[in-house]
N, C-alpha and C positions, 0 to 999 in steps of 0.2 A: 372440399372447402371445410373450414372450421365451423363446427356447429355452435349455435347459440344455446349454451346450457344454462340452466337455472343456478341460482346461487348455491343451492344445496348440492346439485349435481357437480358443479365446479369444485366445491370443497371436497367431495368425495373423490373426484379424479385427482386432485392435489394429494390427498392422503394416500391413495394407492400408489401413486408414483413415488412419493416420499418413502413409503414402507419398503419398496423394492431396494432402496439404496442405503438403508440403515445398516450400520456395521458395528459389531462389538468393539473392534480395535480402535475406532475413532482416529485420532491423530497419530496413533501408533502404527498405522498402516503404511507410513511414508519412511523413506530412507534418506540419510544425508549424503552429501557428496564427500565422504570421508571413508577411511578404512579401505575395504575392497573396491569402493567406488571413488577413491581419491583422484583417479585419472580424469573423472568428469569435472573436477574442480580447477583444473589448470587454467591459468589466465591466458587466453589466446590473442589478447590485444596488445599487451605491453610486456617486454622482456624485463625480467628481474635484474635490477642494477645493484652490484655489490656496494656496500658502504660499511664504514666503521660504526660500532655501537655508540650511542650518545649517553652521556652521563651528566647532563647539564640541568638547568632549571628554567621553567617558563612560568608566567603568570597564570595562564589559562591553557589547559590541555583538553582538547575535545576529541572524543572517540567516535569516529564515523565521518567520512567526507562526502556524504550525500547532501541533500537540501538542508538537513538539520545542522551539520557542521559548517556549511557555507554561510547560512543565514546568521547563526549565532556568531560566527567569526566576523562577519561583516558588521553586525550590530556592536560587537565589542570594540572593534576598530573605530566605529563612529563615536563610541562613548570614551575614546581615548585610551584604550587598553591595547597596547601595541604588541606585547609579548604573547602571541596566540599560536598555539601548535595543534594541528589537526592530524590525527593518526587514522590511516585508512588502509584497509586490506587490499583494495584494488590499486591499479597502477597509476591512477589519476583521480581527480575529483569527479563526482557524478553519482556515486552510490548505485542505486537501481539502474540509472541511466548509463552508467559505466559499463555494467554487465549486459544489460538488455539491448543488444545490437542486432537482434533478429530482424529479418526483413519485415517492413511494414510497422515497426514499433512506433507508437504514437500515444499521446496522452488522451484519456477519454473523459477528462473534465476540461473545459474550455481553457485554452492557453493563457488568456488574460487573467485568470485567477489561479491557474495551476502553476505557472512559472514564476517563482518568487523574485522580488527585487527588480521587476521590470522598470519601474519608475526610477529607482536609484541607479540603474545602469543605463537608462535611456534606450532600452531595446524595445522594438516593436515585433511582436510575434509575426511570422509570415502567414500563418493560417489560423483559423479558429481552433483547430486541434493540431498542435505542432508535432512534427515527426521527431523521432529519437535523436538523430544527428544535431538537430537545432537545439534540443533541450540539453544535450551533452555539451555542446558549444557554449550555451548559456552558463552552465555550471563552471566551465573553465573561465568564462568572462568574469564571473563574480570573484573567483579565486584570484585572477590577475588584478582586477580593479581595487580589491581590498588587500592586496599583498599577502594573501594567505598561502602562497606557494613557498615563501622564504623559509619557513620553519616546519613545513608539512613533511610527514613521513608516510610514504606510499609503500605498498606491498608489505605492510607491517600490521600485525595483529597484537592487541593487548592480551597479555597472559595473566597479569596480576595488577591489581589496583588496591593499594593499601594506605590507610590513614596512619600518619605518625603523630601522635599526640604531643610528643616532646617538642618536635619542630613545627607542629601545626601545618604540615604540608602532606600532599599525597605523593606516594611513590608509584611510578608506572613502570612495569616491566613488560617487554614485548618479545615477540618471536624473532626479532633481529638482534637480540642481546642488549637492547637498551635498558638502562635503569636510571631514569631522570625524575626530577621532582616537579611538582606544580602546586601553586597556591590553591587554584580552583580547578575542578574537573567537570566536564559535561559529558553526557552519554546520549548519543543519537544513533544507536544500533537499532534502527527500525525494523518493521516486520517483513520487509522485502529484501533481505540480504542473504538469508541462509536457504539456499536452493534445496529442493527435495525431489526425490525420485519416488515413483509409485512402488509399493511393496509387492511386486509381481514375481511369482515363483520363477526361477531360472534367469533372473535379470542379468546376472553376470556371465551367462553362458553364450550370448550372442557373439558370433564371430565377424559379423559385418561392422559398419560404422555406426556409432551411437554417440549422442551428445545431448546435453540439456540446452534449452533455448537460451539460457543466460550465458552460455559458453558457445555461442554459434560458430561453427567451423566453416568459414568461407573458403578455406583452402580446399576443403572437400566439395562443397556445393558450387563454388564459383561465386561471382557477384561480390558485393560488399555492403557495409551498413548504410551506404548512401542511396541504395536502390538499384544498383546494377544487376542485370539479369543473372540468375544462378545457372550459367551455361554448362556446368559440369554434371547437372542432374538429368540431362536429356535422355540418358540411357539407363536411369536408375529407377528402381522401385522403392518408394519412400513411405514409411509409416510414421504418423505423428500420434502421440498418445496424449489426449487431453483436448477439451473443447471450451476452455475458459478464455479470458480476455487475450492471452497471448496467442493462442491458436487462432482466434478469430482474426487477428491481425496478420499472422504469417501464412495461413492456409491459402489465401488468394495467390500469393507469390509462389508458393510451392506448387499449386495446381497448374500455373503457367509453365513452370520450369521442369517438372519431373515427368518421366515417361509415365509413371503410374503413382498416384498418391492415395493412400488408405488412411482415413481419419478415424481413429478408434475413440468412440464416444461412450462415456458412462452416463452423463447428464447433459443435455443441450443447454446452451446459453440462450438467454432472450436477446434477440438481435433487433434493435430498433434502428431507425434511419439516423445517419450521422449528419449528413448535409454539410460536409466540411467545404470551406471556401477560403480563398486568400483574404487577408485583412487589407482593407483599402487605406493607403497611407494618409489621404486627406481626411477621412473620417477619424483615423486614429489621432491625427494632430488636433482635431477639434475636441476629442474627449480627454486627451491626456494632459489635463490641467493638474496643478499641484493637489496631491492626495488622491489621485484618480484610482489607484489600485486598491487602496483601503476602501473607498467607496464601493468598488466592484465586490470586494470580499463581503462587506456588510450587506450589500444588496442580495447576493447569492444566499446568504444565511437568512436574511429576512424572507425570501421568497420560499424557503423551506420551513418556515415557522408558521404558527397559526394566525399571524397578523394579516394585515391588508396593505401590502406594499403598493405604491402608486405605479411602479414600473418594474419590469424585469429586464435587467441589463444583459444577463447571460443568455437567456433564452435557449435552454438545452433540455435534455430529457429529464434531468433531475428536477428542474423548476416546473416543468410541464405537469409532472404527476402532482406536485403540490398545488398547482393551479387548478387541476381537475378537482382535487379534494375540496378546495375552497369553494369552487362553484357548486359542488354538491351540497355543502353545508349552507351556503347563502340561499340556496333554493328552498330551504326549510324555514318555517316561521321561527323567530328567535325563541319562543316558548319551548321548542323541541330541541334546542342546543344542549344536549346532554352528552356525557361520555359515550353512551351506547350509540347514540346517533352519529357521533363523530366517527366512531369505529365503523359503523355501517357505511358511512359516506366514504371512508378510506377504502373499504373493501369493494364497494360498487365502482369507484374510480379505478382501482387496481384491476378488477375483473374486466372492465371495459378496455383498459390499456392492454392488458395481456392478450385479450381476444383480438385486438388490432395487430399486435405483434405476431400472433399465430396466423392471423389471416395474411399477413405480409409474406410469410413463408410460402403459402399456397400460390400467391401471385408471382413469385420469383422462381421457385424450384420447380423444374419441369416434371421430374420423376415424382409421382404422387406418394409412393412408398417412402422415398427419401424425405419428402416434405413432412410426412407424418412424424417421422423420427426426429426431425429437427425442431419440433414444437416444444416449447418450454411450458410445462404444466406445473407452475408454482407462481407465487406472487413475485412481482417484478423485483422487489427488494430482498428476496430470499437469497439471491446470489448477486454478485456484482453485475449491474446491468451493462450490457454491451451495446455499442452503437457502431454499425459498419454498413457501407454501401457496396461492398464487394464479396463479403464472406458467403452469404447465401448463393450468390451468383456463381461461386467457384464450383458448386456441385452440378452445374450444367456443363462444366469442362470435361471433355472426353478423357478418360483415365483417372478421374477423381471419384472415389467411392467412400461413402460413409459406412463404417462398420459399427453399427449400433450394438451394444452389449446389454441392453435392457437394464441398465443400472449396475451391472456387475463388474465391469471392466474386463480387460484381457485376462485370460486364465493362466497363461504361461508364455514365457519367452524361450525359444529354442536357439540352437546354434545358427539357424537360418531364417528365423522369423518369429511369428507370434501365433498363439492359439487362442481362439475366442469363438463362442457360439458353436463349439464342436468342430470347427474348421481350422486348418493350418494355413497361414498366409506367409508365403516366402517374400522377403524383402532384402534390400541391399543396405538400407539405412533406417534406423530408428531414431526419431527425435522426441525427446521427452519435454512436453509442454505442461509440466506438472507443478509449476509454481514454486512458491516459497513457504517456509514455516510461519504460521501465524499463531496457532493455538498452543505452542510450546511455551515453557516458562521463560520469563524475560532473561534471566541469567544464563539459561541454556542457550538462547539465541545469541546472547552477547558473546559468549565464548569465554567469559571470565566472571568471577564472583567478587564484587566490591567488598573490601573488609573495612568496616568503619570503626568507631570508637569502641575501645574495650575488646578489639579483635572480633567483633560480631559480623558475620557474613550477611549480605543483603538477602541472599536466598533463605537464611534462617529468619530474618526479620519479617520477611514476606511469606513465611511458611503457611499462614493462614489467609493470605490474600495481600494484595498491594496496599501500602500505607504511604501516603504523601500529603502534602498540602499543594493544591492546585495542580497536582500531577507532576510537579517540579521538584519539590524539596522533600527530603526524607530525614526524619529525626534520628540522630546518632550517626549521621553521615554529613558532617559539616563541610561547607564549600563544595558540595556536590550538587549538580543539577541534571535533571532528566528531561529529554524532549521526546514526548510520545503523547498520543491523544487521550489515554485513559485517565480517569479522575479529573478531566478537564473538559474541553468542549466536545471531544469524541466525535468530531465532524468527519465521518468516514467518506462522505461524498467528495470532500476536497481536503486531503491530509495536509497539503502545504500551508493552508491557512492556520492550522494547529501549530505548525512549525514556526511561522512568522511570529505568531502571537507569543509563544513560549520564548523565542529569541528576544522579543521586546522586553519580557519580564526579566530574563537573565541579565541582559545588559543593564537594565535599571538597577537591579539589586547589586550587581558587581560594582557598578559605578558608585552607588551609595556607600558600599563598604569601603572601596578604595578612597573616596573623598573624605570619609570619616576616620580613616586610619584603623579600621577594624581588622583583626587578624582572622576572625572566623564570622560566618553567618550560618545560622541553623534554625530550622523550624522547631518550635516548642512542642513537647509531647501533647499538650492540651489542644493546641491549634490543629495539629495533624489529626488527632482523634476526632475533633469536632467536624473537620472537613470530610473524613472518611464516613462519619455517621450521616452526614448530609448526603453524600454520594449514595449511601445505601437506602435512603428513603425513595429513590427513584423506582419507577416501575419496570425499568429495563428498556431495551431497544426492541422495536418490532422486528428488525432485521435478525434478531438473535432467537426468534421463536422456534421451539421445537416442532411447530407445525410445518416449518419449512423443510424442503429438501435438504440433505446434509451438505455442508460446506464450511468454510472457515468463518462465515458470519455467525453460524449457530454451534460452533465448536463440534463440527462434523456430526450434527444431529443430536448431540448430547445436551445442548442448551446450557443455560447458566447453572452453576452450582454455588454453594456458599463462598468458595474461594474466588472463582472468576467473576462473581457479581461485583467484587471489589474493583473490576477493571471497566466499570461503567463510567459514564460521564456525569456532568452536572445534571441533577434531576429535572431542571427546567429547560434542558436542551442546550444546543450550542449557542444560540443567541443570548440566553441567560448567562452562560459562562463568560462570553466575551465581553458582555456588559459589566459583570462583576469584576473581572480581572482588570479591565480598563480603569474602573473607578478605584480599585485597590492600588494600582500603579500611581494614579493621579494624586491620591491622598498623600503619598510620599513618606508615610511612617511604616509602611510594609508590615501591617499588623500580622502577628503570628510569627514573625522572625525575630531572632535575637542576634545583635551585632556586638561582638566582643573585641 
């Protein structure tokens, strides 16, 4: 059973486990699905349809057809901007949810605040945590309801984005030979679209079947994205590399289907209870009054702040930790409410929670050695918290084995399998649950470099760190908008809230420009500098601490440097940012922007 360690003993255990996993190569350890690995990138879901290149003009072109493109497109349509084109490298809308069709795919933030535009579309999520097919269907619903399919370009990647000062238009060139213009452009190439492979020696030598979870091959495994059993794996030995959120969701399905499943683990995830359940239509009808989803967004943020919200509408693992911290603080006399005691309260609440999570492993996993290896020795927010009611149970399934590598990862891939811990494991199939690029440069992930006024590249302008106003506007890049959490709310626990809020801002600004007859809108250099200076006054995020085990939250253990400190959020936290930007929009003068 899990021992009750002192605070000092727990800290030391965390440090030892972290140190095992530190690597000099950081984010450079991963490989993209390109070059010798380009076969991994093929779209298994939608055939490529030939089409003629386009040389036309649109009012607004948005790059990325996930939640960002869909919500911005919807808000623009609501604001009266009819000419909206979305460019998407997948075969349909959905972004992350177009690609991630692995068995068991599911949101890990509650559907009511994860799925955007529920109120606008009138959709009631079927479960507290909706599964992938429902989320993908919702993406298509948004596209259809707001007529975003009409001008959309699928299986198309932007290769060049250039500002033409004479025409005061953007020129967009694509992989399909398109060369069209747009008055405004938006970029929503989020952090979960460039899949990555682990940099394991010999990775290209394997002669069996191999694929990334974002390109799940149901033709090989059997089954489908809707949950049908993978009946073609009954005689197969399968290895899955990775134990993050994706593996946590698909391992239970593989354990049931495969003759033998080997789960290669570098660092265990923390696995708390999920307690998923269907949403009651009668209850939903009662709460779904005008403005309900925004109230839920605000309540979720309030419950993660240091305030005292009257209720917790979402009631999930994220708000539970905040509730524990508040209870610790309130147990102290007000005279002892200092930054130090606040941090102690956080640490105590986190230690208690993680001890419960490790204790849960003991209660579920029958093999004691396996149970010990599945325990997460780090703070809950050092890595993306996971919630699941079948993952740990999967290790009780005959034929399922955890191959723990003590923080090192697999040593080598051979023609017939993998080497780890001095042993060779022969398998028929290797599945890479290795996630997506997060720590790389924005322009590298986007796949193009925006060229603004006077021919200046965005990568050059950001060479010493991101510079924006509100995370949206960039000086020297008129009529360009970015949708991403940095230098804004930076609400990592529920990224769609960031997206919806940015979409509200973009639609307001564009409508103001159009109604006023402006040709361009651009942030002033002074306003941008003042905003960046404000962002840099923040202390940083606790989840980015170098005391944490390596992962994408802390730049693979390297932590914040002077450059990526620019990617933090509002120093007052998400709640402060949302309040600020709402007041900024409400004022109507859009302080810091110039309309010409």
